[in-house]
All heavy atoms as TSV, in Angstrom:
chain	resi	resn	atom	element	x	y	z
A	1	MET	N	N	116.756	61.316	134.226
A	1	MET	CA	C	116.659	60.480	135.377
A	1	MET	C	C	115.398	59.637	135.217
A	1	MET	O	O	114.335	60.160	134.916
A	1	MET	CB	C	116.588	61.345	136.638
A	1	MET	CG	C	116.259	60.590	137.893
A	1	MET	SD	S	117.482	59.404	138.410
A	1	MET	CE	C	118.766	60.427	139.013
A	2	CYS	N	N	115.554	58.339	135.401
A	2	CYS	CA	C	114.418	57.420	135.395
A	2	CYS	C	C	114.439	56.634	136.692
A	2	CYS	O	O	115.499	56.216	137.151
A	2	CYS	CB	C	114.498	56.432	134.236
A	2	CYS	SG	S	114.222	57.150	132.631
A	3	ILE	N	N	113.286	56.442	137.269
A	3	ILE	CA	C	113.193	55.660	138.492
A	3	ILE	C	C	113.288	54.173	138.152
A	3	ILE	O	O	112.832	53.738	137.100
A	3	ILE	CB	C	111.897	55.974	139.263
A	3	ILE	CG1	C	111.952	55.385	140.655
A	3	ILE	CG2	C	110.689	55.486	138.506
A	3	ILE	CD1	C	110.874	55.902	141.574
A	4	TYR	N	N	113.933	53.406	139.020
A	4	TYR	CA	C	114.058	51.966	138.831
A	4	TYR	C	C	112.778	51.285	139.296
A	4	TYR	O	O	112.273	51.587	140.369
A	4	TYR	CB	C	115.250	51.437	139.634
A	4	TYR	CG	C	115.503	49.971	139.431
A	4	TYR	CD1	C	116.086	49.511	138.255
A	4	TYR	CD2	C	115.153	49.039	140.401
A	4	TYR	CE1	C	116.331	48.163	138.062
A	4	TYR	CE2	C	115.384	47.689	140.207
A	4	TYR	CZ	C	115.977	47.257	139.039
A	4	TYR	OH	O	116.206	45.924	138.837
A	5	GLU	N	N	112.222	50.417	138.475
A	5	GLU	CA	C	111.005	49.693	138.826
A	5	GLU	C	C	111.364	48.242	139.144
A	5	GLU	O	O	111.647	47.460	138.243
A	5	GLU	CB	C	109.993	49.769	137.675
A	5	GLU	CG	C	109.487	51.169	137.436
A	5	GLU	CD	C	108.419	51.228	136.363
A	5	GLU	OE1	O	108.167	50.221	135.687
A	5	GLU	OE2	O	107.829	52.308	136.213
A	6	GLU	N	N	111.365	47.902	140.428
A	6	GLU	CA	C	111.786	46.577	140.866
A	6	GLU	C	C	110.922	45.462	140.291
A	6	GLU	O	O	111.430	44.405	139.938
A	6	GLU	CB	C	111.787	46.498	142.389
A	6	GLU	CG	C	112.884	47.331	143.009
A	6	GLU	CD	C	112.918	47.196	144.511
A	6	GLU	OE1	O	112.622	46.092	145.016
A	6	GLU	OE2	O	113.252	48.191	145.168
A	7	ASP	N	N	109.610	45.705	140.172
A	7	ASP	CA	C	108.731	44.656	139.655
A	7	ASP	C	C	108.989	44.379	138.173
A	7	ASP	O	O	108.684	43.308	137.672
A	7	ASP	CB	C	107.259	44.997	139.892
A	7	ASP	CG	C	106.833	46.304	139.238
A	7	ASP	OD1	O	107.666	47.213	139.120
A	7	ASP	OD2	O	105.658	46.393	138.856
A	8	GLN	N	N	109.579	45.335	137.445
A	8	GLN	CA	C	109.893	45.156	136.027
A	8	GLN	C	C	111.370	44.806	135.807
A	8	GLN	O	O	111.779	44.518	134.699
A	8	GLN	CB	C	109.570	46.441	135.256
A	8	GLN	CG	C	108.137	46.889	135.356
A	8	GLN	CD	C	107.202	45.927	134.652
A	8	GLN	OE1	O	107.529	45.384	133.616
A	8	GLN	NE2	N	106.047	45.694	135.242
A	9	VAL	N	N	112.172	44.873	136.861
A	9	VAL	CA	C	113.627	44.646	136.824
A	9	VAL	C	C	114.303	45.531	135.764
A	9	VAL	O	O	115.173	45.113	135.023
A	9	VAL	CB	C	113.980	43.153	136.607
A	9	VAL	CG1	C	115.448	42.894	136.877
A	9	VAL	CG2	C	113.123	42.260	137.480
A	10	THR	N	N	113.859	46.756	135.670
A	10	THR	CA	C	114.427	47.730	134.750
A	10	THR	C	C	114.024	49.129	135.218
A	10	THR	O	O	113.431	49.285	136.273
A	10	THR	CB	C	113.940	47.474	133.302
A	10	THR	OG1	O	114.654	48.341	132.425
A	10	THR	CG2	C	112.451	47.682	133.145
A	11	TYR	N	N	114.318	50.131	134.435
A	11	TYR	CA	C	113.913	51.489	134.786
A	11	TYR	C	C	112.616	51.861	134.077
A	11	TYR	O	O	112.201	51.228	133.111
A	11	TYR	CB	C	115.022	52.497	134.500
A	11	TYR	CG	C	115.639	52.419	133.127
A	11	TYR	CD1	C	115.151	53.195	132.099
A	11	TYR	CD2	C	116.706	51.567	132.867
A	11	TYR	CE1	C	115.704	53.133	130.836
A	11	TYR	CE2	C	117.265	51.503	131.608
A	11	TYR	CZ	C	116.767	52.283	130.600
A	11	TYR	OH	O	117.314	52.221	129.351
A	12	SER	N	N	111.982	52.908	134.558
A	12	SER	CA	C	110.671	53.359	134.091
A	12	SER	C	C	110.665	53.712	132.604
A	12	SER	O	O	111.698	54.007	132.014
A	12	SER	CB	C	110.260	54.582	134.904
A	12	SER	OG	O	109.065	55.124	134.436
A	13	LYS	N	N	109.478	53.728	132.000
A	13	LYS	CA	C	109.309	54.132	130.601
A	13	LYS	C	C	109.330	55.652	130.450
A	13	LYS	O	O	109.411	56.158	129.340
A	13	LYS	CB	C	107.973	53.613	130.052
A	13	LYS	CG	C	107.902	52.118	129.932
A	13	LYS	CD	C	106.638	51.698	129.212
A	13	LYS	CE	C	105.441	51.907	130.121
A	13	LYS	NZ	N	104.194	51.357	129.555
A	14	TYR	N	N	109.235	56.381	131.559
A	14	TYR	CA	C	109.202	57.846	131.533
A	14	TYR	C	C	110.267	58.401	132.467
A	14	TYR	O	O	110.625	57.774	133.454
A	14	TYR	CB	C	107.827	58.361	131.972
A	14	TYR	CG	C	106.733	57.900	131.046
A	14	TYR	CD1	C	106.037	56.738	131.301
A	14	TYR	CD2	C	106.427	58.623	129.905
A	14	TYR	CE1	C	105.048	56.296	130.435
A	14	TYR	CE2	C	105.442	58.197	129.032
A	14	TYR	CZ	C	104.754	57.034	129.307
A	14	TYR	OH	O	103.792	56.598	128.442
A	15	GLY	N	N	110.771	59.596	132.163
A	15	GLY	CA	C	111.786	60.202	133.009
A	15	GLY	C	C	111.773	61.710	132.902
A	15	GLY	O	O	110.972	62.296	132.178
A	16	THR	N	N	112.715	62.330	133.612
A	16	THR	CA	C	112.847	63.780	133.646
A	16	THR	C	C	114.311	64.152	133.477
A	16	THR	O	O	115.182	63.581	134.140
A	16	THR	CB	C	112.351	64.335	134.998
A	16	THR	OG1	O	111.007	63.925	135.199
A	16	THR	CG2	C	112.442	65.837	135.056
A	17	CYS	N	N	114.590	65.098	132.587
A	17	CYS	CA	C	115.941	65.649	132.477
A	17	CYS	C	C	116.167	66.538	133.696
A	17	CYS	O	O	115.264	67.272	134.103
A	17	CYS	CB	C	116.093	66.462	131.202
A	17	CYS	SG	S	116.092	65.477	129.722
A	18	LEU	N	N	117.352	66.475	134.260
A	18	LEU	CA	C	117.651	67.235	135.469
A	18	LEU	C	C	118.749	68.257	135.223
A	18	LEU	O	O	119.723	67.981	134.533
A	18	LEU	CB	C	118.106	66.289	136.586
A	18	LEU	CG	C	117.114	65.229	137.023
A	18	LEU	CD1	C	117.745	64.314	138.057
A	18	LEU	CD2	C	115.851	65.863	137.562
A	19	TYR	N	N	118.577	69.439	135.807
A	19	TYR	CA	C	119.596	70.472	135.824
A	19	TYR	C	C	120.254	70.426	137.201
A	19	TYR	O	O	119.564	70.526	138.221
A	19	TYR	CB	C	118.977	71.850	135.571
A	19	TYR	CG	C	119.957	72.980	135.742
A	19	TYR	CD1	C	120.894	73.256	134.751
A	19	TYR	CD2	C	119.964	73.749	136.897
A	19	TYR	CE1	C	121.803	74.279	134.906
A	19	TYR	CE2	C	120.875	74.777	137.058
A	19	TYR	CZ	C	121.794	75.043	136.064
A	19	TYR	OH	O	122.707	76.046	136.226
A	20	ILE	N	N	121.562	70.236	137.253
A	20	ILE	CA	C	122.278	70.165	138.533
A	20	ILE	C	C	122.573	71.582	139.011
A	20	ILE	O	O	123.287	72.342	138.352
A	20	ILE	CB	C	123.572	69.348	138.396
A	20	ILE	CG1	C	123.234	67.918	137.990
A	20	ILE	CG2	C	124.362	69.379	139.711
A	20	ILE	CD1	C	124.440	67.054	137.681
A	21	GLN	N	N	122.003	71.928	140.188
A	21	GLN	CA	C	122.228	73.252	140.771
A	21	GLN	C	C	123.450	73.289	141.677
A	21	GLN	O	O	124.157	74.282	141.725
A	21	GLN	CB	C	121.016	73.679	141.597
A	21	GLN	CG	C	119.819	74.035	140.792
A	21	GLN	CD	C	118.731	74.605	141.689
A	21	GLN	OE1	O	118.426	74.033	142.733
A	21	GLN	NE2	N	118.155	75.709	141.271
A	22	ASP	N	N	123.671	72.195	142.416
A	22	ASP	CA	C	124.757	72.167	143.382
A	22	ASP	C	C	125.146	70.720	143.654
A	22	ASP	O	O	124.311	69.815	143.535
A	22	ASP	CB	C	124.319	72.842	144.688
A	22	ASP	CG	C	125.466	73.108	145.641
A	22	ASP	OD1	O	126.627	73.207	145.171
A	22	ASP	OD2	O	125.212	73.205	146.851
A	23	MET	N	N	126.409	70.496	144.023
A	23	MET	CA	C	126.870	69.160	144.363
A	23	MET	C	C	127.892	69.235	145.487
A	23	MET	O	O	128.767	70.117	145.471
A	23	MET	CB	C	127.520	68.492	143.152
A	23	MET	CG	C	127.918	67.056	143.427
A	23	MET	SD	S	128.857	66.327	142.086
A	23	MET	CE	C	130.509	66.750	142.580
A	24	ASN	N	N	127.739	68.358	146.464
A	24	ASN	CA	C	128.690	68.269	147.566
A	24	ASN	C	C	129.225	66.853	147.621
A	24	ASN	O	O	128.466	65.905	147.828
A	24	ASN	CB	C	128.019	68.612	148.902
A	24	ASN	CG	C	127.572	70.049	148.944
A	24	ASN	OD1	O	128.344	70.935	148.601
A	24	ASN	ND2	N	126.341	70.280	149.341
A	25	LEU	N	N	130.536	66.708	147.424
A	25	LEU	CA	C	131.185	65.406	147.484
A	25	LEU	C	C	131.559	65.104	148.929
A	25	LEU	O	O	132.208	65.916	149.594
A	25	LEU	CB	C	132.423	65.396	146.589
A	25	LEU	CG	C	133.142	64.076	146.430
A	25	LEU	CD1	C	132.212	63.026	145.820
A	25	LEU	CD2	C	134.364	64.253	145.545
A	26	LEU	N	N	131.135	63.950	149.419
A	26	LEU	CA	C	131.431	63.542	150.786
A	26	LEU	C	C	132.749	62.770	150.834
A	26	LEU	O	O	133.170	62.191	149.830
A	26	LEU	CB	C	130.290	62.674	151.324
A	26	LEU	CG	C	128.905	63.336	151.325
A	26	LEU	CD1	C	127.844	62.333	151.765
A	26	LEU	CD2	C	128.903	64.553	152.229
A	27	PRO	N	N	133.407	62.737	152.006
A	27	PRO	CA	C	134.704	62.059	152.129
A	27	PRO	C	C	134.663	60.565	151.764
A	27	PRO	O	O	135.668	60.018	151.305
A	27	PRO	CB	C	135.067	62.234	153.612
A	27	PRO	CG	C	134.277	63.407	154.069
A	27	PRO	CD	C	133.026	63.410	153.249
A	28	ASP	N	N	133.521	59.917	151.938
A	28	ASP	CA	C	133.437	58.481	151.644
A	28	ASP	C	C	133.113	58.186	150.177
A	28	ASP	O	O	132.903	57.039	149.789
A	28	ASP	CB	C	132.412	57.797	152.552
A	28	ASP	CG	C	130.992	58.296	152.356
A	28	ASP	OD1	O	130.772	59.171	151.489
A	28	ASP	OD2	O	130.096	57.818	153.064
A	29	GLY	N	N	133.059	59.215	149.313
A	29	GLY	CA	C	132.822	59.019	147.892
A	29	GLY	C	C	131.381	59.254	147.457
A	29	GLY	O	O	131.112	59.383	146.271
A	30	ARG	N	N	130.450	59.300	148.414
A	30	ARG	CA	C	129.058	59.617	148.054
A	30	ARG	C	C	128.941	61.109	147.789
A	30	ARG	O	O	129.874	61.863	148.049
A	30	ARG	CB	C	128.112	59.229	149.193
A	30	ARG	CG	C	128.056	57.747	149.476
A	30	ARG	CD	C	127.145	57.444	150.632
A	30	ARG	NE	N	127.643	58.088	151.840
A	30	ARG	CZ	C	126.880	58.498	152.849
A	30	ARG	NH1	N	125.574	58.316	152.805
A	30	ARG	NH2	N	127.402	59.073	153.907
A	31	SER	N	N	127.794	61.524	147.256
A	31	SER	CA	C	127.588	62.950	147.023
A	31	SER	C	C	126.123	63.319	147.216
A	31	SER	O	O	125.233	62.482	147.064
A	31	SER	CB	C	128.040	63.345	145.611
A	31	SER	OG	O	127.373	62.579	144.642
A	32	PHE	N	N	125.913	64.568	147.603
A	32	PHE	CA	C	124.580	65.153	147.654
A	32	PHE	C	C	124.460	66.035	146.422
A	32	PHE	O	O	125.297	66.901	146.185
A	32	PHE	CB	C	124.375	66.009	148.907
A	32	PHE	CG	C	124.232	65.218	150.172
A	32	PHE	CD1	C	125.162	65.345	151.179
A	32	PHE	CD2	C	123.165	64.355	150.349
A	32	PHE	CE1	C	125.035	64.619	152.353
A	32	PHE	CE2	C	123.025	63.625	151.514
A	32	PHE	CZ	C	123.961	63.764	152.512
A	33	ILE	N	N	123.400	65.819	145.642
A	33	ILE	CA	C	123.213	66.590	144.423
A	33	ILE	C	C	121.853	67.271	144.468
A	33	ILE	O	O	120.830	66.623	144.656
A	33	ILE	CB	C	123.313	65.682	143.177
A	33	ILE	CG1	C	124.669	64.980	143.157
A	33	ILE	CG2	C	123.113	66.491	141.908
A	33	ILE	CD1	C	124.804	63.944	142.062
A	34	LYS	N	N	121.831	68.591	144.300
A	34	LYS	CA	C	120.592	69.367	144.266
A	34	LYS	C	C	120.241	69.611	142.808
A	34	LYS	O	O	121.046	70.157	142.043
A	34	LYS	CB	C	120.784	70.706	144.990
A	34	LYS	CG	C	119.527	71.541	145.051
A	34	LYS	CD	C	119.788	72.825	145.819
A	34	LYS	CE	C	118.544	73.674	145.853
A	34	LYS	NZ	N	118.774	74.938	146.566
A	35	THR	N	N	119.024	69.179	142.398
A	35	THR	CA	C	118.622	69.278	140.994
A	35	THR	C	C	117.236	69.895	140.844
A	35	THR	O	O	116.469	69.965	141.801
A	35	THR	CB	C	118.585	67.892	140.330
A	35	THR	OG1	O	117.601	67.090	140.981
A	35	THR	CG2	C	119.925	67.197	140.398
A	36	ILE	N	N	116.937	70.310	139.617
A	36	ILE	CA	C	115.605	70.777	139.228
A	36	ILE	C	C	115.245	70.047	137.932
A	36	ILE	O	O	116.068	69.960	137.009
A	36	ILE	CB	C	115.583	72.294	138.970
A	36	ILE	CG1	C	115.808	73.062	140.264
A	36	ILE	CG2	C	114.269	72.721	138.328
A	36	ILE	CD1	C	115.821	74.562	140.071
A	37	GLY	N	N	114.018	69.518	137.858
A	37	GLY	CA	C	113.550	68.880	136.637
A	37	GLY	C	C	113.308	69.920	135.560
A	37	GLY	O	O	112.713	70.965	135.826
A	38	THR	N	N	113.783	69.657	134.338
A	38	THR	CA	C	113.653	70.647	133.262
A	38	THR	C	C	112.682	70.231	132.160
A	38	THR	O	O	112.028	71.080	131.576
A	38	THR	CB	C	115.017	70.951	132.627
A	38	THR	OG1	O	115.574	69.734	132.126
A	38	THR	CG2	C	115.954	71.579	133.638
A	39	LYS	N	N	112.628	68.933	131.835
A	39	LYS	CA	C	111.687	68.474	130.814
A	39	LYS	C	C	111.451	66.974	130.965
A	39	LYS	O	O	112.295	66.258	131.486
A	39	LYS	CB	C	112.156	68.801	129.400
A	39	LYS	CG	C	113.511	68.243	129.040
A	39	LYS	CD	C	113.932	68.738	127.678
A	39	LYS	CE	C	115.374	68.353	127.413
A	39	LYS	NZ	N	115.851	68.874	126.147
A	40	ARG	N	N	110.293	66.528	130.497
A	40	ARG	CA	C	109.922	65.116	130.596
A	40	ARG	C	C	110.207	64.401	129.279
A	40	ARG	O	O	110.232	65.026	128.225
A	40	ARG	CB	C	108.445	64.978	130.935
A	40	ARG	CG	C	108.096	65.586	132.287
A	40	ARG	CD	C	106.625	65.473	132.579
A	40	ARG	NE	N	105.871	66.191	131.546
A	40	ARG	CZ	C	104.629	65.930	131.205
A	40	ARG	NH1	N	103.964	64.967	131.791
A	40	ARG	NH2	N	104.021	66.623	130.273
A	41	PHE	N	N	110.410	63.085	129.373
A	41	PHE	CA	C	110.628	62.294	128.172
A	41	PHE	C	C	110.076	60.891	128.362
A	41	PHE	O	O	109.805	60.458	129.478
A	41	PHE	CB	C	112.116	62.244	127.801
A	41	PHE	CG	C	112.997	61.653	128.874
A	41	PHE	CD1	C	113.174	60.282	128.979
A	41	PHE	CD2	C	113.652	62.475	129.771
A	41	PHE	CE1	C	113.990	59.741	129.961
A	41	PHE	CE2	C	114.468	61.947	130.760
A	41	PHE	CZ	C	114.642	60.577	130.856
A	42	ARG	N	N	109.916	60.191	127.221
A	42	ARG	CA	C	109.470	58.793	127.213
A	42	ARG	C	C	110.563	57.972	126.542
A	42	ARG	O	O	111.132	58.368	125.533
A	42	ARG	CB	C	108.162	58.650	126.435
A	42	ARG	CG	C	107.665	57.220	126.330
A	42	ARG	CD	C	106.296	57.130	125.674
A	42	ARG	NE	N	106.108	57.978	124.529
A	42	ARG	CZ	C	106.283	57.584	123.270
A	42	ARG	NH1	N	106.651	56.362	122.986
A	42	ARG	NH2	N	106.087	58.440	122.282
A	43	ILE	N	N	110.871	56.814	127.117
A	43	ILE	CA	C	111.868	55.907	126.553
A	43	ILE	C	C	111.278	55.237	125.312
A	43	ILE	O	O	110.201	54.661	125.368
A	43	ILE	CB	C	112.273	54.814	127.568
A	43	ILE	CG1	C	112.802	55.435	128.861
A	43	ILE	CG2	C	113.261	53.835	126.958
A	43	ILE	CD1	C	114.092	56.167	128.725
A	44	THR	N	N	111.983	55.314	124.177
A	44	THR	CA	C	111.515	54.654	122.956
A	44	THR	C	C	112.327	53.404	122.639
A	44	THR	O	O	111.839	52.514	121.951
A	44	THR	CB	C	111.567	55.611	121.751
A	44	THR	OG1	O	112.908	56.064	121.569
A	44	THR	CG2	C	110.635	56.794	121.964
A	45	ASP	N	N	113.581	53.339	123.126
A	45	ASP	CA	C	114.431	52.169	122.895
A	45	ASP	C	C	115.471	52.094	124.007
A	45	ASP	O	O	116.023	53.121	124.397
A	45	ASP	CB	C	115.107	52.277	121.529
A	45	ASP	CG	C	115.855	51.019	121.139
A	45	ASP	OD1	O	115.411	49.918	121.512
A	45	ASP	OD2	O	116.892	51.138	120.451
A	46	ARG	N	N	115.729	50.877	124.501
A	46	ARG	CA	C	116.703	50.680	125.585
A	46	ARG	C	C	117.840	49.793	125.108
A	46	ARG	O	O	117.642	48.918	124.288
A	46	ARG	CB	C	116.056	49.954	126.764
A	46	ARG	CG	C	114.862	50.596	127.342
A	46	ARG	CD	C	114.185	49.618	128.308
A	46	ARG	NE	N	112.887	50.103	128.669
A	46	ARG	CZ	C	112.593	50.597	129.872
A	46	ARG	NH1	N	113.493	50.619	130.802
A	46	ARG	NH2	N	111.391	51.043	130.117
A	47	SER	N	N	119.031	50.024	125.673
A	47	SER	CA	C	120.157	49.136	125.426
A	47	SER	C	C	121.151	49.269	126.569
A	47	SER	O	O	120.937	50.023	127.519
A	47	SER	CB	C	120.809	49.442	124.073
A	47	SER	OG	O	121.303	50.751	124.027
A	48	PHE	N	N	122.227	48.515	126.460
A	48	PHE	CA	C	123.260	48.476	127.489
A	48	PHE	C	C	124.591	48.668	126.769
A	48	PHE	O	O	124.917	47.910	125.841
A	48	PHE	CB	C	123.193	47.115	128.192
A	48	PHE	CG	C	123.899	47.055	129.495
A	48	PHE	CD1	C	123.396	47.694	130.607
A	48	PHE	CD2	C	125.072	46.327	129.619
A	48	PHE	CE1	C	124.037	47.626	131.829
A	48	PHE	CE2	C	125.730	46.243	130.830
A	48	PHE	CZ	C	125.216	46.894	131.930
A	49	ARG	N	N	125.360	49.717	127.132
A	49	ARG	CA	C	126.622	50.007	126.453
A	49	ARG	C	C	127.715	50.324	127.461
A	49	ARG	O	O	127.536	51.183	128.319
A	49	ARG	CB	C	126.436	51.194	125.505
A	49	ARG	CG	C	127.657	51.484	124.663
A	49	ARG	CD	C	127.509	52.661	123.737
A	49	ARG	NE	N	126.250	52.609	123.018
A	49	ARG	CZ	C	125.566	53.695	122.691
A	49	ARG	NH1	N	125.983	54.894	123.031
A	49	ARG	NH2	N	124.437	53.589	122.022
A	50	ASP	N	N	128.833	49.629	127.335
A	50	ASP	CA	C	130.007	49.856	128.195
A	50	ASP	C	C	129.657	49.818	129.674
A	50	ASP	O	O	130.178	50.601	130.470
A	50	ASP	CB	C	130.683	51.188	127.859
A	50	ASP	CG	C	131.223	51.229	126.437
A	50	ASP	OD1	O	131.638	50.161	125.934
A	50	ASP	OD2	O	131.226	52.311	125.829
A	51	GLY	N	N	128.728	48.936	130.053
A	51	GLY	CA	C	128.349	48.789	131.453
A	51	GLY	C	C	127.280	49.743	131.939
A	51	GLY	O	O	126.967	49.763	133.129
A	52	TYR	N	N	126.719	50.545	131.042
A	52	TYR	CA	C	125.700	51.526	131.431
A	52	TYR	C	C	124.392	51.284	130.680
A	52	TYR	O	O	124.400	50.895	129.513
A	52	TYR	CB	C	126.173	52.953	131.114
A	52	TYR	CG	C	127.332	53.394	131.952
A	52	TYR	CD1	C	128.631	53.257	131.482
A	52	TYR	CD2	C	127.138	53.945	133.213
A	52	TYR	CE1	C	129.717	53.665	132.249
A	52	TYR	CE2	C	128.207	54.346	133.981
A	52	TYR	CZ	C	129.493	54.202	133.502
A	52	TYR	OH	O	130.549	54.600	134.269
A	53	ASN	N	N	123.276	51.565	131.346
A	53	ASN	CA	C	121.985	51.583	130.675
A	53	ASN	C	C	121.907	52.848	129.836
A	53	ASN	O	O	122.221	53.943	130.324
A	53	ASN	CB	C	120.831	51.613	131.695
A	53	ASN	CG	C	120.660	50.308	132.397
A	53	ASN	OD1	O	120.490	49.278	131.752
A	53	ASN	ND2	N	120.697	50.317	133.713
A	54	VAL	N	N	121.526	52.714	128.574
A	54	VAL	CA	C	121.352	53.859	127.687
A	54	VAL	C	C	120.001	53.729	126.998
A	54	VAL	O	O	119.438	52.633	126.934
A	54	VAL	CB	C	122.493	53.974	126.640
A	54	VAL	CG1	C	123.812	54.280	127.308
A	54	VAL	CG2	C	122.590	52.710	125.806
A	55	ALA	N	N	119.486	54.848	126.482
A	55	ALA	CA	C	118.162	54.805	125.854
A	55	ALA	C	C	118.009	55.915	124.831
A	55	ALA	O	O	118.669	56.956	124.910
A	55	ALA	CB	C	117.076	54.951	126.911
A	56	LYS	N	N	117.123	55.675	123.858
A	56	LYS	CA	C	116.662	56.727	122.964
A	56	LYS	C	C	115.363	57.234	123.569
A	56	LYS	O	O	114.571	56.448	124.086
A	56	LYS	CB	C	116.415	56.178	121.561
A	56	LYS	CG	C	117.698	55.788	120.867
A	56	LYS	CD	C	117.441	55.326	119.465
A	56	LYS	CE	C	118.755	54.934	118.812
A	56	LYS	NZ	N	118.549	54.429	117.457
A	57	VAL	N	N	115.166	58.559	123.520
A	57	VAL	CA	C	114.000	59.137	124.187
A	57	VAL	C	C	113.194	60.011	123.238
A	57	VAL	O	O	113.697	60.524	122.241
A	57	VAL	CB	C	114.406	59.974	125.427
A	57	VAL	CG1	C	115.131	59.117	126.442
A	57	VAL	CG2	C	115.243	61.167	125.043
A	58	TYR	N	N	111.919	60.161	123.569
A	58	TYR	CA	C	111.005	61.070	122.885
A	58	TYR	C	C	110.755	62.221	123.841
A	58	TYR	O	O	110.300	62.014	124.969
A	58	TYR	CB	C	109.698	60.347	122.555
A	58	TYR	CG	C	108.632	61.242	121.997
A	58	TYR	CD1	C	108.647	61.610	120.662
A	58	TYR	CD2	C	107.610	61.717	122.799
A	58	TYR	CE1	C	107.670	62.437	120.135
A	58	TYR	CE2	C	106.620	62.541	122.285
A	58	TYR	CZ	C	106.667	62.898	120.960
A	58	TYR	OH	O	105.703	63.712	120.455
A	59	ASN	N	N	111.057	63.431	123.407
A	59	ASN	CA	C	110.941	64.617	124.251
A	59	ASN	C	C	109.522	65.189	124.144
A	59	ASN	O	O	109.119	65.635	123.083
A	59	ASN	CB	C	111.975	65.642	123.791
A	59	ASN	CG	C	112.031	66.859	124.645
A	59	ASN	OD1	O	111.156	67.098	125.475
A	59	ASN	ND2	N	113.057	67.652	124.461
A	60	PHE	N	N	108.767	65.181	125.244
A	60	PHE	CA	C	107.404	65.706	125.242
A	60	PHE	C	C	107.355	67.187	124.885
A	60	PHE	O	O	106.438	67.642	124.232
A	60	PHE	CB	C	106.736	65.521	126.605
A	60	PHE	CG	C	106.347	64.112	126.896
A	60	PHE	CD1	C	106.779	63.491	128.044
A	60	PHE	CD2	C	105.544	63.394	126.032
A	60	PHE	CE1	C	106.420	62.192	128.324
A	60	PHE	CE2	C	105.177	62.098	126.296
A	60	PHE	CZ	C	105.613	61.490	127.450
A	61	LEU	N	N	108.353	67.964	125.275
A	61	LEU	CA	C	108.364	69.400	125.005
A	61	LEU	C	C	108.359	69.677	123.503
A	61	LEU	O	O	107.682	70.588	123.048
A	61	LEU	CB	C	109.586	70.047	125.658
A	61	LEU	CG	C	109.679	71.563	125.589
A	61	LEU	CD1	C	108.461	72.203	126.245
A	61	LEU	CD2	C	110.943	72.042	126.264
A	62	LEU	N	N	109.081	68.883	122.722
A	62	LEU	CA	C	109.082	69.066	121.278
A	62	LEU	C	C	107.683	68.864	120.700
A	62	LEU	O	O	107.249	69.587	119.812
A	62	LEU	CB	C	110.059	68.094	120.605
A	62	LEU	CG	C	111.534	68.319	120.900
A	62	LEU	CD1	C	112.370	67.210	120.274
A	62	LEU	CD2	C	111.985	69.661	120.379
A	63	GLN	N	N	106.946	67.886	121.211
A	63	GLN	CA	C	105.588	67.618	120.738
A	63	GLN	C	C	104.660	68.786	121.080
A	63	GLN	O	O	103.864	69.205	120.267
A	63	GLN	CB	C	105.051	66.330	121.355
A	63	GLN	CG	C	103.632	65.998	120.958
A	63	GLN	CD	C	103.477	65.741	119.462
A	63	GLN	OE1	O	104.404	65.282	118.812
A	63	GLN	NE2	N	102.329	66.048	118.924
A	64	ILE	N	N	104.790	69.341	122.272
A	64	ILE	CA	C	103.928	70.449	122.690
A	64	ILE	C	C	104.198	71.676	121.812
A	64	ILE	O	O	103.282	72.307	121.317
A	64	ILE	CB	C	104.176	70.793	124.178
A	64	ILE	CG1	C	103.677	69.635	125.056
A	64	ILE	CG2	C	103.477	72.095	124.560
A	64	ILE	CD1	C	104.113	69.747	126.499
A	65	LYS	N	N	105.461	72.007	121.557
A	65	LYS	CA	C	105.802	73.164	120.740
A	65	LYS	C	C	105.349	72.986	119.300
A	65	LYS	O	O	104.876	73.909	118.678
A	65	LYS	CB	C	107.307	73.413	120.770
A	65	LYS	CG	C	107.783	74.040	122.052
A	65	LYS	CD	C	109.251	74.354	121.981
A	65	LYS	CE	C	109.722	75.048	123.215
A	65	LYS	NZ	N	111.145	75.357	123.159
A	66	SER	N	N	105.485	71.792	118.744
A	66	SER	CA	C	105.156	71.595	117.344
A	66	SER	C	C	103.642	71.550	117.095
A	66	SER	O	O	103.193	71.751	115.985
A	66	SER	CB	C	105.789	70.302	116.812
A	66	SER	OG	O	105.250	69.182	117.468
A	67	SER	N	N	102.842	71.318	118.139
A	67	SER	CA	C	101.389	71.253	117.954
A	67	SER	C	C	100.732	72.622	118.033
A	67	SER	O	O	99.556	72.762	117.738
A	67	SER	CB	C	100.755	70.306	118.979
A	67	SER	OG	O	100.892	70.827	120.280
A	68	ASN	N	N	101.446	73.663	118.443
A	68	ASN	CA	C	100.882	75.024	118.547
A	68	ASN	C	C	100.986	75.777	117.256
A	68	ASN	O	O	101.738	75.658	116.433
A	68	ASN	CB	C	101.573	75.800	119.664
A	68	ASN	CG	C	101.149	75.290	121.014
A	68	ASN	OD1	O	100.077	74.729	121.162
A	68	ASN	ND2	N	102.022	75.465	122.002
């Protein structure tokens, strides 16, 4: 998950992987999703594929484990 930055007209350079704990689908098509952040990442490359924003990421957790 990356937050959208309106002043940059794109999404943030950093994000968090989310674990979905629960989801409730509402009658109008919206949903409530309960999540927990599991790990942080940095965007290394951005693109647009089949109508979706996609990115290559650098996982901070891998760097922390490999430096010990």
